[in-house]
C-alpha positions in Angstrom: 10.0 49.3 9.1 6.7 48.4 7.6 8.4 47.0 4.6 10.6 44.7 6.8 7.4 43.4 8.6 5.8 42.6 5.3 8.9 40.7 4.1 9.0 38.8 7.4 5.4 37.8 7.2 5.8 36.8 3.6 8.8 34.7 4.4 6.9 33.0 7.3 4.0 32.1 5.0 6.5 30.6 2.5 8.2 28.6 5.3 4.8 27.3 6.5 3.9 26.3 2.9 7.2 24.6 2.4 6.9 22.7 5.7 3.4 21.4 4.8 4.7 20.4 1.4 7.6 18.5 2.9 5.3 16.6 5.3 3.0 15.8 2.4 5.9 14.6 0.2 7.2 12.4 3.1 3.8 10.8 3.5 3.5 10.2 -0.2 7.0 8.6 -0.3 6.1 6.2 2.6 2.9 5.2 1.0 4.6 4.7 -2.3 7.3 2.4 -0.7 4.5 0.4 1.0 2.5 -0.2 -2.2 5.7 -1.0 -4.2 6.6 -3.7 -1.7 3.1 -5.1 -1.7 3.0 -5.1 -5.5 6.5 -6.8 -5.6 5.3 -9.5 -3.2 2.2 -10.2 -5.4 4.4 -10.4 -8.5 6.9 -12.8 -6.8 4.0 -15.0 -5.6 2.5 -15.1 -9.0 5.8 -16.1 -10.6 6.3 -18.8 -7.9 2.8 -20.2 -8.5 3.3 -20.2 -12.3 6.6 -22.0 -12.0 5.0 -24.5 -9.6 7.4 -23.7 -6.7 4.5 -22.4 -4.5 1.5 -24.7 -4.0 -1.8 -23.0 -3.5 -3.2 -24.5 -0.2 -6.8 -23.9 -1.1 -8.7 -26.7 -2.9 -12.3 -27.6 -3.5 -13.8 -30.2 -1.2 -14.7 -33.6 -2.5 -18.2 -33.9 -3.9 -20.5 -35.7 -1.4 -23.9 -37.0 -2.5 -27.0 -36.2 -0.4 -27.5 -39.9 0.3 -24.2 -40.0 2.2 -25.4 -37.1 4.4 -28.5 -39.0 5.3 -26.5 -42.0 6.5 -24.8 -39.9 9.1 
């Protein structure tokens, strides 16, 4: 009877460890998919910019002399 109880407690511990491992693996898989999609988006954007199909909206402002500020 004691032997059966030890086996049952051992099996319960193994099930607990397996469940934790399963949840951890699921979380890792979700994060991996997220970062793969983000990386793929960056690569596609870089290719589009290099080929000239995507225009970068940010530009430097025109140089304004100090004299022009004083007129305003």
